[in-house]
C-alpha positions in Angstrom: -4.0 -22.2 67.4 -6.2 -24.2 65.0 -8.5 -26.5 66.9 -10.9 -27.5 64.1 -10.0 -31.2 64.4 -10.8 -33.1 67.6 -7.2 -34.0 68.5 -4.7 -32.2 66.2 -1.1 -33.3 66.5 0.1 -30.2 64.6 -1.2 -26.7 64.7 0.0 -23.3 63.5 0.1 -19.8 65.0 1.1 -17.3 62.4 4.5 -18.4 61.2 4.9 -20.8 64.2 4.1 -24.5 63.9 3.3 -26.3 67.1 3.6 -30.0 67.4 2.8 -32.5 70.2 4.5 -35.9 70.2 5.8 -38.6 72.6 9.5 -39.0 73.3 10.9 -41.7 71.0 14.0 -43.7 70.3 15.6 -44.5 67.0 17.7 -47.6 67.9 19.8 -46.6 70.9 19.5 -42.9 70.4 16.6 -40.4 70.6 14.8 -39.9 67.4 15.6 -36.7 65.5 12.5 -34.8 66.8 13.1 -35.8 70.4 16.8 -35.0 70.2 16.1 -31.5 68.8 13.6 -31.0 71.6 16.3 -31.8 74.2 18.6 -29.3 72.4 16.0 -26.6 72.9 15.4 -27.4 76.6 19.2 -27.4 77.3 19.5 -24.0 75.6 16.5 -22.6 77.5 17.8 -23.7 80.9 21.4 -22.7 80.2 22.8 -26.2 80.3 25.6 -27.4 78.0 24.8 -28.8 74.6 22.6 -31.9 74.7 24.4 -35.2 74.7 22.6 -37.9 72.6 24.0 -40.7 74.8 22.6 -39.0 77.9 19.4 -38.0 76.2 18.7 -41.6 75.3 18.5 -42.4 79.0 16.2 -39.4 79.5 14.1 -40.5 76.6 13.6 -43.9 78.2 12.6 -42.2 81.5 10.2 -39.9 79.6 8.6 -42.9 78.0 8.2 -44.6 81.4 6.6 -41.4 82.7 4.2 -41.2 79.7 5.2 -37.6 78.9 3.9 -35.6 76.0 6.4 -33.2 74.5 5.4 -30.0 72.7 7.6 -28.0 70.4 7.0 -24.7 68.6 8.9 -24.3 65.3 9.7 -21.3 63.2 9.7 -22.4 59.5 10.5 -18.9 58.2 13.6 -19.1 55.9 16.4 -17.0 57.5 20.0 -17.6 56.4 22.4 -18.6 59.1 19.9 -19.3 61.9 20.1 -22.3 64.1 18.6 -25.6 62.9 14.9 -24.8 62.3 14.1 -28.4 63.6 15.2 -27.2 67.0 12.0 -25.7 68.5 11.9 -22.1 69.6 9.7 -23.0 72.5 9.2 -26.2 74.5 6.6 -27.6 76.9 5.9 -31.0 78.3 3.2 -32.8 80.4 2.7 -35.9 82.4 0.2 -37.1 85.0 0.6 -38.2 88.7 -1.5 -38.3 91.8 -1.7 -35.4 94.3 -2.4 -36.1 97.9 -5.1 -33.6 98.8 -5.3 -34.7 102.4 -6.0 -37.8 104.5 -4.5 -39.9 101.8 -7.0 -38.9 99.2 -5.4 -38.9 95.8 -6.4 -36.6 92.9 -5.1 -37.4 89.4 -3.2 -34.2 88.4 -2.0 -32.8 85.1 1.6 -31.7 85.5 3.4 -29.1 83.3 7.1 -29.0 82.9 10.1 -28.1 80.6 8.6 -24.7 79.7 11.0 -22.6 77.6 10.6 -19.8 75.0 13.7 -18.6 73.2 14.4 -14.9 73.8 14.0 -14.2 70.0 10.4 -15.3 70.1 9.0 -13.7 73.2 5.9 -11.7 73.2 4.4 -13.6 70.3 1.8 -15.5 72.3 3.6 -18.9 71.9 3.5 -19.9 75.5 -0.1 -18.7 75.9 -1.1 -20.8 72.9 0.5 -23.9 74.2 -0.6 -23.4 77.8 -4.2 -22.6 77.0 -4.6 -25.4 74.6 -3.0 -27.9 77.0 -5.1 -26.9 80.0 -8.3 -27.1 77.9 -7.3 -30.6 76.8 -6.6 -31.7 80.4 -10.0 -30.4 81.5 -11.7 -32.2 78.6 -10.1 -35.4 79.7 -11.7 -35.0 83.1 -8.7 -33.9 85.1 -9.7 -31.5 87.9 -6.3 -30.1 88.7 -3.1 -29.0 87.0 0.3 -28.4 88.7 3.8 -27.2 88.0 7.0 -26.2 89.8 8.3 -22.9 88.6 11.8 -21.7 87.7 10.4 -18.1 87.3 7.7 -17.0 89.7 6.3 -14.2 87.6 5.0 -16.2 84.7 2.3 -18.6 85.8 -0.2 -16.5 87.9 -1.7 -15.2 84.7 -2.5 -18.7 83.6 -4.3 -19.4 86.9 -1.6 -21.2 88.9 -1.1 -20.2 92.6 1.7 -21.2 95.0 0.4 -24.0 97.2 3.5 -25.4 99.1 6.9 -24.2 100.3 10.1 -25.8 101.5 13.1 -24.4 103.4 16.8 -24.8 102.7 18.4 -25.4 106.0 21.9 -25.9 107.4 22.4 -27.8 110.7 25.5 -27.4 112.9 26.4 -31.0 113.8 29.5 -30.3 115.9 29.6 -31.1 119.6 26.5 -28.9 120.2 24.4 -31.3 118.1 22.2 -33.8 119.9 18.5 -34.9 119.9 16.2 -35.0 122.9 14.2 -38.1 122.1 15.4 -41.6 122.7 16.4 -43.4 119.5 13.8 -45.6 117.8 14.3 -48.3 115.3 17.7 -48.5 113.6 19.7 -46.9 110.8 21.9 -48.8 108.5 24.2 -47.8 105.6 22.7 -49.2 102.3 24.1 -50.2 99.0 23.0 -47.2 96.8 22.0 -49.6 94.0 19.4 -51.1 96.3 17.5 -47.9 96.2 16.3 -48.4 92.7 13.7 -50.7 94.2 13.5 -49.5 97.8 13.3 -45.8 97.3 9.9 -45.9 95.4 8.4 -48.2 98.0 9.4 -45.8 100.8 8.3 -42.8 98.9 4.8 -44.3 98.3 4.4 -44.6 102.1 5.5 -40.9 102.5 3.2 -39.9 99.7 0.2 -41.6 101.2 0.6 -39.7 104.5 1.7 -36.3 103.3 -0.8 -33.6 102.1 0.7 -31.8 99.1 2.9 -34.7 97.9 2.9 -35.5 94.2 3.7 -38.9 92.8 7.3 -39.1 91.5 8.6 -39.6 88.0 10.9 -42.4 86.9 14.2 -40.4 87.3 13.9 -39.9 91.1 14.9 -43.5 92.0 17.8 -43.2 89.6 19.1 -40.1 91.5 18.3 -41.6 94.9 20.4 -44.6 94.0 23.3 -42.7 92.5 22.7 -44.2 89.0 22.1 -40.7 87.9 24.4 -38.0 89.3 22.7 -34.6 89.5 21.3 -33.7 86.0 23.3 -36.4 84.1 22.6 -40.1 83.7 26.0 -41.0 85.0 26.9 -43.0 88.1 27.6 -40.7 91.1 30.3 -42.7 93.0 30.3 -40.1 95.8 26.7 -40.8 96.8 26.0 -42.6 100.1 22.6 -43.9 101.4 21.3 -44.5 104.9 18.0 -46.3 105.6 15.9 -46.3 108.7 14.1 -49.4 109.9 11.2 -49.3 112.3 10.8 -51.6 115.4 9.4 -54.4 113.1 12.4 -54.1 110.7 10.5 -52.4 107.9 12.3 -49.7 105.9 10.5 -46.5 106.4 12.9 -43.8 105.5 16.1 -43.1 103.7 18.6 -40.3 103.1 20.8 -40.1 100.0 23.7 -37.7 100.6 27.2 -36.8 99.6 30.2 -35.0 101.0 30.6 -31.5 99.5 34.4 -31.9 99.2 37.3 -30.8 101.4 37.4 -27.5 99.6 34.1 -26.6 101.2 34.5 -24.9 104.6 33.2 -26.0 107.1 33.1 -29.6 106.0 29.6 -30.3 104.8 27.2 -33.1 103.9 24.6 -32.3 101.2 21.4 -34.2 101.3 20.3 -35.3 97.8 17.0 -36.8 98.8 15.5 -37.5 102.2 12.2 -39.3 102.4 10.6 -40.4 105.7 7.4 -42.3 106.0 7.1 -41.5 109.7 8.3 -38.7 112.0 10.5 -41.2 113.9 12.3 -42.1 110.6 12.8 -38.4 109.9 14.4 -37.6 113.2 16.5 -40.8 113.3 17.9 -40.1 109.9 19.0 -36.7 111.2 20.5 -38.4 114.2 22.6 -40.5 111.9 23.6 -37.6 109.6 24.6 -35.6 112.7 26.9 -38.5 113.8 29.0 -38.8 110.6 32.7 -38.2 111.3 34.6 -35.2 110.0 31.5 -33.2 109.2 30.4 -29.9 110.8 27.4 -29.0 108.7 24.5 -30.8 107.0 22.7 -29.0 104.3 19.1 -29.9 103.3 17.4 -28.0 100.5 13.9 -29.4 101.0 13.0 -29.2 104.7 9.4 -28.8 105.7 8.3 -25.3 106.8 7.0 -26.9 110.0 10.1 -28.9 110.7 10.2 -30.9 113.9 14.0 -31.1 113.8 14.9 -27.8 115.6 12.4 -28.7 118.3 14.1 -32.1 118.6 17.6 -30.6 119.0 19.2 -30.0 122.4 20.4 -26.6 120.9 17.9 -25.4 118.3 20.2 -22.4 117.5 22.3 -24.9 115.5 19.4 -25.0 112.9 19.7 -22.2 110.4 17.2 -21.4 107.6 19.1 -20.2 104.5 16.1 -19.6 102.2 12.4 -20.4 101.6 11.3 -21.7 98.2 7.9 -22.2 96.6 7.5 -25.7 95.2 4.1 -26.8 94.0 1.8 -24.4 92.1 -1.8 -25.5 91.6 -4.4 -24.6 89.0 -8.0 -25.7 89.4 -9.6 -27.0 86.2 -12.9 -28.4 87.5 -14.0 -26.7 90.7 -16.8 -29.2 91.5 -14.4 -32.2 91.3 -11.5 -30.5 93.0 -13.4 -29.0 95.9 -15.2 -32.3 96.4 -12.0 -34.3 96.5 -10.1 -32.8 99.4 -11.1 -33.4 103.1 -12.1 -30.6 105.4 -11.3 -30.2 109.1 -14.4 -28.1 109.9 -18.0 -28.2 108.8 -19.6 -25.1 107.3 -20.7 -23.5 104.1 -19.3 -20.9 101.8 -20.4 -19.6 98.4 -17.9 -18.2 96.0 -17.4 -16.8 92.6 -14.3 -18.1 90.8 -12.7 -15.6 88.4 -10.8 -17.3 85.6 -9.6 -15.5 82.5 -9.3 -18.8 80.6 -12.9 -19.7 81.5 -12.1 -23.2 82.7 -13.1 -22.9 86.3 -15.2 -19.7 86.1 -18.6 -19.7 87.8 -20.4 -19.4 91.1 -20.4 -22.4 93.5 -21.7 -23.3 97.0 -19.4 -25.5 99.1 -21.3 -27.3 101.9 -19.1 -29.3 104.3 -20.5 -31.9 106.7 -18.4 -34.6 108.5 -15.3 -33.5 106.6 -16.8 -34.0 103.1 -17.9 -31.3 100.8 -21.0 -31.2 98.6 -20.3 -28.7 95.8 -23.1 -27.2 93.7 -22.8 -24.8 90.7 -25.0 -21.8 91.2 -26.8 -19.4 88.8 -24.6 -16.7 87.3 -26.5 -14.0 89.3 -26.5 -15.8 92.6 -25.2 -13.9 95.7 -21.9 -15.2 97.0 -19.8 -14.7 100.1 -16.5 -14.2 98.3 -15.0 -13.5 94.8 -11.8 -15.5 94.4 -9.3 -15.5 91.5 -8.5 -19.0 90.3 -4.8 -18.6 91.2 -5.7 -17.6 94.7 -8.0 -20.6 95.0 -4.9 -22.7 94.1 -3.1 -21.2 97.1 -6.0 -21.8 99.4 -6.7 -25.3 98.2 -4.4 -27.4 100.4 -4.2 -24.9 103.2 -0.7 -23.7 102.2 -1.9 -20.1 102.5 -4.7 -18.8 104.8 -7.5 -16.6 103.7 -6.7 -14.0 106.3 -3.1 -13.8 105.1 -4.2 -13.5 101.5 -6.7 -10.9 102.3 -4.1 -8.9 104.2 -1.9 -9.1 101.1 -4.7 -7.7 98.9 -5.3 -11.0 97.1 -9.0 -11.1 98.1 -10.2 -7.7 96.9 -13.8 -6.9 97.7 -14.2 -9.8 100.1 -15.5 -8.6 103.5 -14.5 -9.9 106.9 -17.3 -12.4 107.0 -16.3 -13.9 103.6 -12.7 -14.1 104.6 -13.5 -15.9 107.8 -15.7 -18.4 106.0 -12.8 -19.2 103.6 -10.4 -19.4 106.5 -12.6 -21.7 108.4 -13.3 -24.2 105.6 -9.9 -24.2 103.8 -7.6 -23.9 106.8 -5.6 -26.9 107.9 -3.8 -27.8 111.0 -0.8 -29.2 109.0 1.0 -27.3 106.3 1.2 -29.1 102.9 4.6 -30.4 101.9 5.9 -31.4 98.5 9.5 -32.7 97.9 9.0 -33.6 94.2 10.1 -31.3 91.5 9.1 -31.9 87.9 
């Protein structure tokens, strides 16, 4: 990619032209370049053909998010091919805060909408876009990049490591369902439209108390309120919402949900979004969902790995884990800023060499923690270190989502002796697992 100008909007790679641009409107429709980009994304994710009326709503949301779109275009003349203005590869970015622990927020560069058409694989297009983008983010002073991955085999080579997980669970809410703790606060059925304003406020409280949480993009309130149904900006008339209020009458949690339909056996409620700013709100929303008439199962695709619900239930065998999914992937861009930003639960010191094929985070560093805060110092290139850590492994360690002992047992810390592993375990380990319920 040509980087001879300070901030190129267009670059070339062989026969491929790469452009960056903001989402834009032409009247009440997406402009031609934005619409063609949506066409490529729909193709890449096996969705139906893009609908300009829908895409206008998405464009407005993207504008609110401040997203930058990337498109790779093949200008080679070939009779009969699809419109050359539809990119052969797509990529997009935005920025939100990541809670790195104890409510500390780290501005984070987010990567999304990555597609490469099958006809243009193995030509270095994604590597060109990803490498250029991460370098730009680092040059703007961002210490961390993040993504949520549709394919798990792609992003490790770019330095991203899995940092958080969720579980899809099904809960049997027939007669056997009951909760041990006495009820707290109250739950009320809400007008879904009210969630346009209420959902973001409740989420901000959840976000401030939850390590691993990422700030949400504009479309989440639309979906929580039923203004957008699923992946389409159309009203979902089946959506229902319950809100929990604490003892002072403050809304501190909500569940958006819908009935799966009578053809689904057993009768099932599907949780669309459940956000709780307190553990009481979380349990009480489940108490409500378990009491809905004519329902035998409640399905939740984003339960925490350390979920208090089965321990709250009179019969924990009614809680079934259907699958475990990685959610947030992290990529350190600036080790000094990133390692200084998060809190630490134990004091101590570790020196490490970060291995980074892209060179962004490479180097040797000493992390010295006192009273929960780290001083991070860059060392000489020949300094002796306790551990040699690949940058993707550092992303998995960063929030405590994976322990150093586990990673060492998996062969992810080659050459690190037991003393080095224990030093990493001690400093990066956390009592609470990180939890992210935001996909992007």
